[in-house]
MARTOR-13366 format. One record per residue (C-alpha): chain; y negated, x, z negated; residue in one letter. Coordinates in steps of 0.25 Angstrom, whole numbers, plus 5000, padded with zeros to 4 digits. Example, Ala and Ser with C-alpha at 12.3 -4.5 7.8 and 13.67 -1.06 7.14 Angstrom:
2
  chain  north  east    up  resn
      A   5018  5049  4969     A
      A   5004  5055  4971     S
***
This chain:
830
  chain  north  east    up  resn
      A   5120  4761  5028     M
      A   5116  4776  5025     V
      A   5127  4783  5017     G
      A   5138  4773  5022     S
      A   5144  4783  5032     G
      A   5147  4797  5035     Q
      A   5139  4804  5045     V
      A   5143  4815  5055     Y
      A   5132  4826  5056     R
      A   5131  4833  5070     A
      A   5139  4846  5064     S
      A   5150  4837  5059     E
      A   5155  4831  5072     F
      A   5169  4835  5074     G
      A   5170  4843  5061     Q
      A   5175  4831  5052     G
      A   5165  4832  5041     S
      A   5156  4821  5038     K
      A   5142  4819  5032     M
      A   5143  4811  5019     I
      A   5130  4803  5017     H
      A   5129  4797  5003     S
      A   5119  4796  4992     K
      A   5128  4804  4983     D
      A   5131  4816  4992     Q
      A   5120  4821  5000     L
      A   5124  4827  5013     S
      A   5118  4834  5025     L
      A   5109  4824  5033     P
      A   5103  4824  5047     A
      A   5091  4833  5048     S
      A   5086  4831  5062     L
      A   5098  4836  5068     G
      A   5092  4850  5068     A
      A   5100  4856  5057     L
      A   5114  4855  5064     Q
      A   5111  4855  5078     R
      A   5126  4859  5082     H
      A   5140  4855  5078     A
      A   5143  4868  5072     E
      A   5153  4873  5061     P
      A   5149  4876  5047     E
      A   5142  4889  5045     L
      A   5150  4900  5039     T
      A   5144  4907  5026     Q
      A   5141  4919  5035     T
      A   5133  4910  5044     D
      A   5125  4905  5032     R
      A   5122  4919  5027     A
      A   5115  4923  5039     S
      A   5109  4910  5044     S
      A   5095  4905  5041     P
      A   5091  4892  5034     P
      A   5089  4884  5047     C
      A   5102  4888  5053     L
      A   5109  4876  5056     S
      A   5099  4872  5067     S
      A   5103  4885  5074     Y
      A   5118  4887  5071     T
      A   5125  4888  5084     T
      A   5137  4880  5087     T
      A   5146  4892  5084     T
      A   5140  4893  5070     G
      A   5132  4905  5072     T
      A   5120  4906  5063     A
      A   5106  4910  5068     P
      A   5098  4922  5062     T
      A   5086  4921  5053     W
      A   5077  4924  5065     T
      A   5082  4911  5072     Q
      A   5079  4903  5059     L
      A   5065  4909  5059     R
      A   5062  4907  5074     C
      A   5070  4895  5077     P
      A   5061  4892  5089     S
      A   5064  4906  5095     I
      A   5077  4912  5089     G
      A   5081  4926  5086     V
      A   5084  4930  5101     L
      A   5070  4924  5105     G
      A   5063  4933  5095     I
      A   5071  4945  5097     Q
      A   5069  4944  5112     G
      A   5054  4941  5112     D
      A   5044  4952  5110     D
      A   5033  4943  5108     N
      A   5039  4936  5096     L
      A   5043  4949  5091     Q
      A   5029  4954  5092     S
      A   5023  4942  5085     M
      A   5033  4943  5074     I
      A   5028  4958  5071     V
      A   5014  4953  5072     G
      A   5001  4956  5078     T
      A   4986  4959  5074     V
      A   4977  4950  5082     M
      A   4963  4945  5081     R
      A   4960  4931  5077     K
      A   4947  4926  5085     I
      A   4939  4915  5080     K
      A   4926  4918  5087     S
      A   4918  4930  5093     R
      A   4915  4935  5079     T
      A   4928  4931  5072     W
      A   4939  4940  5076     K
      A   4949  4944  5065     K
      A   4962  4952  5065     Q
      A   4975  4945  5061     R
      A   4989  4949  5060     Y
      A   4998  4938  5067     F
      A   5013  4938  5067     K
      A   5024  4928  5070     L
      A   5033  4924  5058     Q
      A   5048  4926  5059     E
      A   5049  4911  5060     D
      A   5043  4912  5073     C
      A   5035  4899  5069     M
      A   5023  4905  5061     T
      A   5012  4915  5065     I
      A   5007  4923  5053     W
      A   4993  4930  5052     Y
      A   4984  4937  5043     K
      A   4972  4945  5042     S
      A   4972  4960  5039     K
      A   4962  4957  5027     K
      A   4968  4945  5021     A
      A   4978  4951  5012     G
      A   4991  4942  5011     N
      A   4984  4930  5017     A
      A   4989  4925  5030     H
      A   4990  4913  5039     S
      A   5001  4907  5047     T
      A   5002  4896  5058     F
      A   5014  4890  5065     S
      A   5018  4892  5079     V
      A   5020  4877  5080     S
      A   5005  4875  5078     D
      A   5002  4883  5090     V
      A   5001  4875  5103     E
      A   4998  4885  5113     T
      A   4994  4900  5116     V
      A   4982  4903  5125     R
      A   4981  4916  5131     E
      A   4968  4924  5134     G
      A   4954  4919  5131     H
      A   4958  4904  5131     Q
      A   4950  4900  5119     S
      A   4935  4899  5116     E
      A   4936  4910  5105     V
      A   4944  4920  5114     L
      A   4934  4917  5126     L
      A   4923  4921  5116     S
      A   4929  4935  5114     I
      A   4934  4937  5128     A
      A   4924  4948  5130     D
      A   4931  4955  5118     E
      A   4946  4953  5120     F
      A   4953  4952  5133     P
      A   4961  4939  5136     P
      A   4975  4946  5136     D
      A   4973  4948  5121     R
      A   4969  4934  5117     C
      A   4976  4921  5115     F
      A   4974  4908  5107     T
      A   4984  4900  5099     L
      A   4981  4885  5101     V
      A   4986  4877  5089     F
      A   4990  4863  5089     R
      A   4981  4851  5084     G
      A   4967  4854  5081     R
      A   4969  4868  5075     R
      A   4960  4879  5081     G
      A   4965  4890  5090     N
      A   4969  4904  5086     L
      A   4963  4915  5095     D
      A   4969  4928  5095     L
      A   4967  4942  5101     V
      A   4978  4952  5101     A
      A   4976  4967  5101     D
      A   4983  4968  5115     S
      A   4987  4959  5127     A
      A   5002  4962  5123     D
      A   5000  4957  5109     E
      A   4993  4945  5114     A
      A   5004  4942  5124     Q
      A   5015  4943  5113     S
      A   5008  4932  5105     W
      A   5005  4923  5117     I
      A   5019  4924  5122     K
      A   5026  4923  5108     G
      A   5018  4911  5104     M
      A   5020  4904  5117     R
      A   5035  4906  5115     K
      A   5035  4901  5101     L
      A   5027  4889  5105     I
      A   5036  4886  5117     E
      A   5049  4887  5108     N
      A   5043  4878  5098     L
      A   5040  4868  5108     E
      A   5054  4868  5113     N
      A   5060  4866  5099     M
      A   5068  4854  5097     G
      A   5066  4845  5085     E
      A   5078  4851  5078     S
      A   5072  4866  5080     E
      A   5059  4861  5075     K
      A   5066  4856  5062     L
      A   5073  4869  5060     D
      A   5060  4876  5061     Q
      A   5054  4867  5051     W
      A   5065  4869  5041     I
      A   5064  4884  5043     C
      A   5049  4884  5040     E
      A   5052  4876  5027     W
      A   5063  4886  5023     F
      A   5053  4898  5026     K
      A   5042  4891  5018     K
      A   5051  4888  5006     A
      A   5058  4902  5006     D
      A   5047  4908  4998     K
      A   5054  4922  4996     N
      A   5059  4923  5010     N
      A   5073  4925  5006     D
      A   5079  4915  5015     G
      A   5084  4906  5004     R
      A   5078  4895  4995     M
      A   5081  4892  4980     N
      A   5079  4878  4974     F
      A   5064  4882  4970     R
      A   5061  4885  4984     E
      A   5068  4872  4989     I
      A   5059  4864  4979     R
      A   5047  4870  4985     V
      A   5052  4868  4999     L
      A   5054  4853  4996     L
      A   5039  4852  4992     K
      A   5035  4859  5004     M
      A   5043  4850  5013     M
      A   5037  4837  5006     N
      A   5049  4834  4998     V
      A   5048  4830  4983     D
      A   5063  4830  4980     M
      A   5069  4827  4966     N
      A   5073  4841  4961     E
      A   5087  4837  4957     H
      A   5089  4832  4971     H
      A   5083  4844  4978     A
      A   5092  4853  4969     H
      A   5104  4845  4973     R
      A   5101  4847  4988     L
      A   5098  4862  4985     F
      A   5112  4864  4979     M
      A   5119  4856  4990     M
      A   5113  4865  5000     A
      A   5115  4878  4992     D
      A   5130  4880  4998     K
      A   5130  4895  4994     S
      A   5126  4891  4980     Q
      A   5116  4902  4979     T
      A   5104  4894  4973     G
      A   5097  4896  4986     T
      A   5097  4889  5000     L
      A   5098  4898  5012     E
      A   5103  4898  5026     D
      A   5109  4884  5030     D
      A   5108  4880  5015     E
      A   5093  4877  5017     F
      A   5097  4869  5030     V
      A   5107  4861  5022     L
      A   5096  4858  5011     F
      A   5087  4854  5022     Y
      A   5097  4844  5028     K
      A   5099  4838  5015     M
      A   5084  4837  5013     L
      A   5082  4830  5026     T
      A   5093  4820  5027     Q
      A   5089  4807  5035     R
      A   5095  4795  5029     E
      A   5086  4787  5037     D
      A   5092  4792  5050     V
      A   5106  4792  5044     L
      A   5104  4777  5041     R
      A   5101  4774  5055     V
      A   5112  4783  5060     F
      A   5122  4776  5052     Q
      A   5117  4762  5055     D
      A   5121  4765  5070     Y
      A   5133  4774  5068     S
      A   5146  4767  5070     G
      A   5154  4776  5061     D
      A   5143  4781  5052     G
      A   5145  4795  5057     Q
      A   5139  4796  5071     K
      A   5132  4788  5082     L
      A   5142  4785  5093     S
      A   5136  4784  5107     L
      A   5137  4769  5105     R
      A   5130  4770  5091     D
      A   5119  4778  5097     L
      A   5117  4768  5108     E
      A   5116  4756  5098     E
      A   5105  4764  5090     F
      A   5097  4767  5103     L
      A   5098  4753  5108     R
      A   5096  4745  5095     D
      A   5087  4754  5087     E
      A   5079  4763  5097     Q
      A   5079  4752  5107     L
      A   5082  4761  5119     E
      A   5085  4754  5132     E
      A   5099  4748  5132     V
      A   5103  4753  5147     D
      A   5101  4768  5144     G
      A   5105  4768  5129     V
      A   5119  4775  5131     Q
      A   5113  4786  5140     Q
      A   5102  4788  5129     L
      A   5112  4789  5118     A
      A   5120  4799  5125     M
      A   5108  4807  5128     E
      A   5103  4807  5114     L
      A   5117  4812  5109     I
      A   5116  4823  5119     E
      A   5102  4827  5115     R
      A   5102  4826  5100     Y
      A   5116  4826  5095     E
      A   5118  4841  5089     P
      A   5134  4839  5089     S
      A   5142  4842  5101     D
      A   5153  4835  5095     T
      A   5145  4822  5093     A
      A   5140  4824  5108     K
      A   5154  4824  5113     M
      A   5157  4811  5105     L
      A   5144  4805  5111     K
      A   5139  4803  5096     A
      A   5127  4806  5088     M
      A   5127  4812  5074     S
      A   5116  4810  5063     I
      A   5110  4823  5067     D
      A   5109  4819  5082     G
      A   5104  4806  5078     F
      A   5092  4812  5070     L
      A   5089  4822  5081     M
      A   5087  4810  5091     Y
      A   5079  4802  5081     L
      A   5070  4815  5078     A
      A   5068  4818  5093     S
      A   5058  4813  5103     A
      A   5067  4802  5108     E
      A   5068  4797  5093     G
      A   5053  4798  5092     S
      A   5044  4785  5090     I
      A   5037  4789  5103     F
      A   5044  4786  5115     H
      A   5047  4799  5123     P
      A   5045  4792  5137     K
      A   5031  4788  5133     Q
      A   5028  4802  5128     Q
      A   5029  4807  5143     S
      A   5020  4802  5154     L
      A   5025  4788  5156     Y
      A   5013  4780  5160     Q
      A   5007  4776  5174     D
      A   4997  4787  5177     M
      A   4992  4780  5190     T
      A   4983  4770  5184     Q
      A   4967  4771  5185     P
      A   4962  4781  5175     L
      A   4955  4770  5167     N
      A   4968  4764  5164     H
      A   4972  4775  5154     Y
      A   4968  4779  5140     F
      A   4963  4793  5141     I
      A   4964  4803  5129     S
      A   4950  4807  5127     S
      A   4942  4817  5119     S
      A   4928  4816  5113     H
      A   4918  4829  5113     N
      A   4931  4837  5116     T
      A   4924  4850  5114     Y
      A   4922  4848  5099     L
      A   4932  4854  5089     M
      A   4926  4848  5077     E
      A   4915  4838  5073     D
      A   4904  4833  5082     Q
      A   4892  4840  5076     L
      A   4895  4854  5073     R
      A   4909  4856  5078     G
      A   4914  4867  5087     H
      A   4915  4864  5102     S
      A   4926  4871  5110     S
      A   4934  4870  5123     V
      A   4946  4869  5114     E
      A   4943  4855  5111     G
      A   4945  4852  5126     Y
      A   4958  4860  5126     I
      A   4964  4853  5114     R
      A   4960  4839  5119     A
      A   4966  4842  5133     L
      A   4979  4847  5127     K
      A   4980  4834  5119     R
      A   4980  4826  5132     G
      A   4965  4823  5131     C
      A   4961  4818  5145     R
      A   4946  4816  5143     C
      A   4937  4826  5136     V
      A   4922  4827  5133     E
      A   4911  4837  5136     V
      A   4897  4836  5131     D
      A   4888  4845  5140     C
      A   4875  4851  5137     W
      A   4866  4861  5144     D
      A   4870  4875  5138     G
      A   4864  4889  5139     P
      A   4865  4898  5152     N
      A   4867  4886  5161     G
      A   4881  4882  5155     E
      A   4883  4868  5150     P
      A   4888  4867  5135     I
      A   4897  4858  5128     V
      A   4894  4853  5114     Y
      A   4891  4840  5106     H
      A   4876  4839  5109     G
      A   4865  4839  5098     H
      A   4875  4844  5088     T
      A   4879  4858  5082     F
      A   4893  4858  5089     T
      A   4896  4871  5096     S
      A   4894  4873  5111     K
      A   4904  4877  5122     I
      A   4902  4879  5137     L
      A   4905  4867  5147     F
      A   4912  4876  5157     K
      A   4922  4881  5145     D
      A   4925  4866  5143     V
      A   4928  4864  5158     V
      A   4937  4877  5158     N
      A   4945  4871  5147     A
      A   4946  4858  5154     L
      A   4951  4865  5167     G
      A   4961  4873  5159     N
      A   4967  4862  5150     Y
      A   4964  4848  5156     A
      A   4978  4847  5162     F
      A   4987  4855  5153     K
      A   4992  4843  5145     V
      A   4990  4832  5155     S
      A   4988  4832  5170     E
      A   4980  4819  5169     Y
      A   4965  4819  5171     P
      A   4954  4824  5161     V
      A   4941  4817  5160     I
      A   4929  4826  5156     L
      A   4919  4817  5149     S
      A   4905  4823  5150     T
      A   4893  4821  5141     E
      A   4883  4828  5149     N
      A   4870  4833  5143     H
      A   4867  4844  5153     C
      A   4855  4846  5162     G
      A   4858  4845  5177     V
      A   4859  4861  5179     E
      A   4870  4862  5169     Q
      A   4877  4849  5174     Q
      A   4878  4857  5187     R
      A   4885  4868  5179     V
      A   4894  4858  5173     M
      A   4898  4853  5186     A
      A   4900  4867  5191     Q
      A   4910  4870  5180     H
      A   4917  4857  5182     L
      A   4919  4860  5196     N
      A   4922  4875  5195     T
      A   4931  4875  5183     I
      A   4939  4863  5185     L
      A   4940  4863  5201     G
      A   4949  4853  5206     D
      A   4952  4848  5192     K
      A   4938  4841  5192     L
      A   4939  4827  5199     L
      A   4926  4828  5208     K
      A   4929  4816  5217     S
      A   4938  4803  5218     T
      A   4952  4806  5221     L
      A   4952  4801  5235     D
      A   4937  4803  5238     G
      A   4936  4788  5239     K
      A   4928  4778  5231     I
      A   4938  4773  5220     P
      A   4939  4760  5214     V
      A   4947  4764  5202     S
      A   4951  4776  5194     F
      A   4961  4785  5199     P
      A   4973  4787  5190     S
      A   4977  4799  5180     P
      A   4988  4802  5189     E
      A   4978  4804  5201     E
      A   4969  4812  5192     L
      A   4979  4822  5187     K
      A   4973  4835  5185     G
      A   4958  4830  5187     K
      A   4946  4831  5177     I
      A   4937  4820  5178     L
      A   4922  4821  5174     L
      A   4916  4810  5166     K
      A   4901  4809  5166     G
      A   4889  4804  5173     K
      A   4888  4803  5188     K
      A   4877  4801  5198     I
      A   4880  4788  5205     G
      A   4894  4782  5206     G
      A   4907  4787  5212     L
      A   4904  4779  5225     E
      A   4891  4786  5227     E
      A   4897  4800  5225     S
      A   4908  4798  5235     L
      A   4899  4793  5245     N
      A   4889  4804  5243     G
      A   4878  4795  5239     L
      A   4873  4802  5226     V
      A   4859  4807  5227     E
      A   4855  4819  5219     L
      A   4843  4811  5213     E
      A   4853  4801  5207     D
      A   4856  4812  5196     S
      A   4843  4808  5189     L
      A   4849  4795  5185     T
      A   4856  4792  5172     G
      A   4860  4799  5160     E
      A   4868  4811  5160     V
      A   4877  4807  5148     S
      A   4880  4793  5145     D
      A   4887  4796  5132     E
      A   4878  4805  5124     D
      A   4885  4805  5111     E
      A   4873  4811  5104     A
      A   4866  4798  5107     A
      A   4878  4790  5102     D
      A   4876  4795  5088     I
      A   4863  4788  5087     D
      A   4869  4776  5092     E
      A   4881  4776  5083     D
      A   4872  4780  5071     N
      A   4860  4770  5072     L
      A   4862  4767  5057     H
      A   4864  4780  5052     S
      A   4855  4792  5050     N
      A   4866  4802  5046     S
      A   4866  4808  5060     L
      A   4856  4809  5071     R
      A   4856  4817  5084     R
      A   4844  4816  5094     T
      A   4851  4813  5107     A
      A   4847  4804  5119     K
      A   4854  4800  5131     K
      A   4852  4811  5141     S
      A   4844  4808  5154     K
      A   4847  4821  5161     Q
      A   4850  4822  5176     R
      A   4865  4822  5181     L
      A   4869  4833  5190     S
      A   4876  4829  5203     K
      A   4886  4840  5202     E
      A   4891  4835  5188     L
      A   4890  4820  5193     S
      A   4899  4823  5205     D
      A   4910  4828  5195     C
      A   4911  4814  5189     V
      A   4920  4805  5197     V
      A   4928  4794  5190     Y
      A   4921  4795  5176     C
      A   4907  4792  5178     K
      A   4900  4790  5164     S
      A   4891  4777  5164     V
      A   4883  4770  5153     H
      A   4890  4757  5148     F
      A   4882  4744  5149     S
      A   4893  4733  5146     S
      A   4907  4729  5150     F
      A   4901  4718  5160     K
      A   4892  4728  5166     H
      A   4904  4738  5168     S
      A   4912  4727  5174     R
      A   4902  4723  5185     I
      A   4896  4737  5188     H
      A   4904  4748  5183     S
      A   4913  4757  5192     K
      A   4927  4761  5187     F
      A   4923  4776  5186     Y
      A   4912  4773  5176     E
      A   4915  4776  5162     I
      A   4907  4773  5149     S
      A   4908  4779  5136     S
      A   4906  4772  5123     F
      A   4905  4778  5109     T
      A   4916  4772  5099     E
      A   4906  4762  5093     S
      A   4901  4756  5107     K
      A   4916  4755  5111     A
      A   4919  4747  5098     R
      A   4907  4738  5101     K
      A   4912  4735  5115     H
      A   4926  4733  5109     L
      A   4921  4723  5099     R
      A   4912  4715  5108     E
      A   4921  4716  5121     A
      A   4934  4721  5119     G
      A   4941  4715  5131     E
      A   4929  4719  5140     E
      A   4931  4733  5135     F
      A   4945  4733  5139     V
      A   4942  4727  5152     H
      A   4931  4738  5155     H
      A   4941  4749  5152     N
      A   4951  4743  5162     A
      A   4941  4747  5173     R
      A   4933  4759  5168     Q
      A   4935  4771  5159     L
      A   4928  4771  5145     T
      A   4926  4782  5135     R
      A   4924  4780  5120     V
      A   4920  4791  5111     Y
      A   4917  4793  5096     P
      A   4904  4789  5089     S
      A   4894  4800  5088     G
      A   4894  4798  5073     L
      A   4908  4804  5073     R
      A   4902  4818  5071     T
      A   4915  4822  5063     D
      A   4923  4820  5076     S
      A   4930  4809  5070     S
      A   4936  4798  5080     N
      A   4936  4783  5082     F
      A   4949  4775  5083     N
      A   4953  4777  5098     P
      A   4962  4765  5098     Q
      A   4950  4755  5097     E
      A   4945  4761  5111     M
      A   4959  4761  5117     W
      A   4960  4746  5113     N
      A   4949  4744  5123     T
      A   4955  4752  5134     G
      A   4945  4763  5133     T
      A   4951  4775  5140     Q
      A   4943  4787  5135     I
      A   4943  4786  5120     V
      A   4937  4800  5116     A
      A   4941  4806  5103     L
      A   4938  4818  5095     N
      A   4951  4826  5098     F
      A   4947  4836  5087     Q
      A   4948  4826  5076     T
      A   4962  4822  5070     A
      A   4965  4809  5065     G
      A   4970  4795  5068     V
      A   4961  4793  5080     E
      A   4967  4806  5087     M
      A   4981  4802  5082     D
      A   4979  4789  5090     L
      A   4974  4796  5102     N
      A   4986  4806  5102     D
      A   4995  4794  5100     G
      A   4990  4786  5112     L
      A   4990  4798  5121     F
      A   5004  4804  5116     S
      A   5010  4795  5126     Q
      A   5011  4797  5141     N
      A   5013  4812  5141     G
      A   5001  4814  5133     R
      A   4993  4815  5146     C
      A   4981  4809  5140     G
      A   4982  4795  5148     Y
      A   4988  4783  5143     V
      A   4989  4770  5151     L
      A   4981  4758  5145     K
      A   4989  4745  5143     P
      A   4989  4736  5156     D
      A   4980  4726  5149     F
      A   4969  4737  5148     M
      A   4970  4741  5162     R
      A   4970  4728  5170     M
      A   4957  4722  5171     S
      A   4963  4708  5173     E
      A   4969  4709  5159     M
      A   4961  4707  5147     R
      A   4963  4713  5133     F
      A   4955  4713  5121     D
      A   4959  4722  5110     P
      A   4954  4713  5099     E
      A   4964  4702  5104     V
      A   4976  4709  5110     P
      A   4984  4696  5110     Q
      A   4975  4689  5121     N
      A   4980  4699  5132     R
      A   4990  4696  5142     D
      A   5004  4701  5139     G
      A   5001  4701  5124     Y
      A   5014  4705  5116     Q
      A   5013  4710  5102     P
      A   5023  4718  5096     L
      A   5029  4721  5082     S
      A   5030  4735  5077     L
      A   5040  4738  5066     C
      A   5041  4752  5060     I
      A   5050  4756  5049     Q
      A   5045  4769  5044     V
      A   5058  4775  5039     I
      A   5056  4790  5035     S
      A   5048  4803  5036     G
      A   5053  4817  5038     Q
      A   5046  4830  5034     Q
      A   5032  4825  5032     L
      A   5022  4837  5031     P
      A   5015  4840  5018     K
      A   5000  4836  5017     V
      A   4997  4843  5004     N
      A   4998  4858  5003     I
      A   5002  4857  4988     K
      A   5016  4862  4987     E
      A   5020  4851  4977     S
      A   5014  4840  4986     S
      A   5023  4830  4993     V
      A   5019  4819  5002     V
      A   5020  4804  4999     D
      A   5021  4799  5013     P
      A   5019  4785  5019     F
      A   5018  4781  5034     V
      A   5007  4772  5040     R
      A   5009  4766  5053     V
      A   4996  4762  5060     E
      A   4995  4754  5073     I
      A   4982  4757  5081     H
      A   4979  4747  5092     G
      A   4971  4734  5095     V
      A   4964  4729  5082     P
      A   4975  4719  5080     L
      A   4986  4730  5080     D
      A   4979  4740  5070     Q
      A   4988  4741  5058     A
      A   4994  4751  5048     K
      A   5005  4750  5038     Q
      A   5011  4760  5029     E
      A   5024  4764  5022     T
      A   5026  4767  5007     R
      A   5023  4781  5003     Y
      A   5035  4790  4999     I
      A   5033  4798  4986     D
      A   5034  4813  4988     N
      A   5042  4814  5001     N
      A   5036  4819  5014     G
      A   5050  4825  5018     F
      A   5058  4813  5020     N
      A   5051  4800  5015     P
      A   5058  4787  5018     V
      A   5051  4774  5019     W
      A   5059  4763  5027     Y
      A   5046  4755  5028     D
      A   5043  4745  5039     T
      A   5030  4743  5045     L
      A   5027  4732  5055     R
      A   5015  4730  5065     F
      A   5011  4720  5076     N
      A   5006  4726  5088     I
      A   4997  4717  5098     H
      A   4993  4727  5108     A
      A   5005  4737  5108     P
      A   5000  4744  5121     E
      A   4988  4749  5113     L
      A   4994  4752  5099     A
      A   4996  4766  5093     L
      A   5006  4768  5081     V
      A   5002  4779  5071     R
      A   5011  4783  5060     F
      A   5004  4791  5049     V
      A   5011  4798  5037     V
      A   5002  4800  5025     E
      A   5004  4806  5011     D
      A   5001  4795  5001     Y
      A   4991  4798  4990     D
      A   4987  4787  4980     K
      A   4975  4795  4975     A
      A   4969  4800  4988     S
      A   4969  4799  5003     R
      A   4983  4800  5009     N
      A   4986  4812  5017     D
      A   4990  4812  5032     F
      A   5004  4817  5034     V
      A   5007  4814  5049     G
      A   5005  4804  5060     Q
      A   5011  4800  5073     Y
      A   5004  4790  5083     T
      A   5010  4784  5096     L
      A   5007  4772  5105     P
      A   5014  4760  5101     F
      A   5020  4759  5115     S
      A   5027  4772  5114     C
      A   5035  4769  5102     I
      A   5050  4770  5102     Q
      A   5057  4760  5094     Q
      A   5069  4762  5084     G
      A   5071  4774  5074     Y
      A   5060  4784  5077     R
      A   5054  4797  5072     H
      A   5039  4799  5072     I
      A   5035  4814  5072     H
      A   5023  4815  5065     L
      A   5010  4823  5069     L
      A   4999  4830  5061     S
      A   4985  4825  5059     K
      A   4982  4834  5071     D
      A   4992  4827  5080     G
      A   5002  4839  5079     T
      A   5017  4838  5076     S
      A   5022  4841  5062     I
      A   5037  4842  5064     P
      A   5046  4838  5058     P
      A   5038  4827  5051     A
      A   5042  4813  5056     S
      A   5044  4798  5052     L
      A   5056  4790  5055     F
      A   5054  4776  5059     V
      A   5060  4763  5065     H
      A   5052  4756  5075     V
      A   5054  4742  5081     R
      A   5044  4735  5091     I
      A   5046  4720  5094     T
      A   5038  4709  5100     N
      A   5029  4701  5091     L
      A   5032  4686  5092     V
***
């Protein structure tokens, strides 16, 4: 039981002092192990006087305290700044032009704050008004004219003065022009160094950074100390609604110098008391033989019985975990783990709910292409809605960097003989087809080396189709697949492994693959057929038969098809779909049909088993209804249940649908390909998603999740006095029989360390297809609940036992250190 024993902290091994844990006397808890990383002696009063609030993370084994600069720049350190001219220059500041368009170019003063985490900037004319953004929000720095905006002013400013900051998630880029090439290089190299250091930060350093940021926010007068009033404000900012008497008691206990303020390590002490993890301590003491530490045997028992690690390697694993996460050298010598080391392990990737081995590339990549789910984007060029939205090559860059392996382009005849890309018959802006191809050539294989499919909706005349073919061949070169891999007539798809580094064009083709390889295609054959089989403009009328709210005059195109463009299509020939029976008798493996979501649902309702069987032989693409003019998405899970490989979503729109897409493709090295279950790949096996219990090898599972606690959940209301009332919802997305959701209670006014201990149970009938989504919301009885964070992963990738779930924002970006602590158990359902 908690409170029944005495617990050694990492810094107390070999010192004879023990941590007292009782309800009457509050003591220092474990705080992710970050705050006492070494087994060091107590600080002297001199140390305290000169050291910063987050010092105990940085105190060396000899007890030497760091300087204020180390606190402010924990990702770099004082020596790193003093020896880096670029960072020094950034801290001094630079006047640069912020560019939004050819006509919008404004001067702004930019500087790096002393925390080395924040970029501050202001206009010369804006008085005291200024803006900031965090270095952690920046994903990468592009040098030169590498954005549409900077390309548009290329004749005005040379590339060596231009650079682009690319933000994470869906936030727009920041395009900047420096006054000189040297100033541009200072910012480019400095930002890259800061980003690299952040990426190399361990969890403990990230926590230190987080603590330091809060201290800075709360220290209103910047005097390096906090009085009780500032502490009260800080608690509200940190989502804590604490009883004032209890808060004052913690404050007084931390105020060792009895000055009425917290400074230096006193604030660290206060934070430790604030973040005590009784939930983890309870688990620790359940397995500790002496109530003070986990011996090697104790840890082995925990790993074997709770974490369900393989019995054969459990001793080796236990020793590796002690070596990796235990901060005390003395404990390491004893082959033991302190509470700090235990919490560091549980908060690490190995303690995460997502199995680390399945985050790397672990699946067989040598199966035929149609045996994989493929991460796919719809109308990739659009950044906003489908009617008036902005078209941009950034849409392709962002999708490809998220692991997308199938992008779409709508081509129309443009001025000056150059094909353009936009959503036809709408007011969306236009971009050049050749710019899209350039982006594809530059970014297709930066994140994943597996093949990219370029899905074309072609409305161009023959002349501009030839220009399209010329751009594809000239710009992409050998990356464009122009023939079968061995030059022979194939009987099935090649594998993603065989197609590494290749771009496949999906579109109409004159004749078949066999005729092309035998040289039997005649030029006059180009008169036959429609250029585009999936004119989404026409689909709007079909989806909207009973509504007059939106009409667009659009007919199926009957233009001729250029042989040059046709020859670029090899394994992905677009064809009209007649019926599953017709496809079974007549279709070739390389023929692909596209369905609007409503047509796909109709096929699912009427012939679910046939749909799955069809997708075991051929590729299918499903895209959103034309009525989704707001760029909303349909539920992709419905389509994955049929084995549909290319489920095209609007990547620009955040929400549960993109959470599911990100969740499915977060496995297998985020390469954009996920191997389908065997019952969806083998034509001799039958599977109907409506009745999963009828398949061979059916074995339902029971999923039991105990939601234990939450840690440092973000605020959702900007009002300073507002504190969240969090609850957790667990959702199962899969076949219809598995669709389910359950919720915990909500906790009043505590987003900092809410505790539930609520157990939720689910039965899973098709575990190979199921996704599990954890959602945290702020309960509001008067209005709609506010989103706090979420995390989605495949059921098959779950690690059992005591696990942390590191929450993501609505945009899919991380929001450290926000997390949930859960216990997971999966058993066979009898």
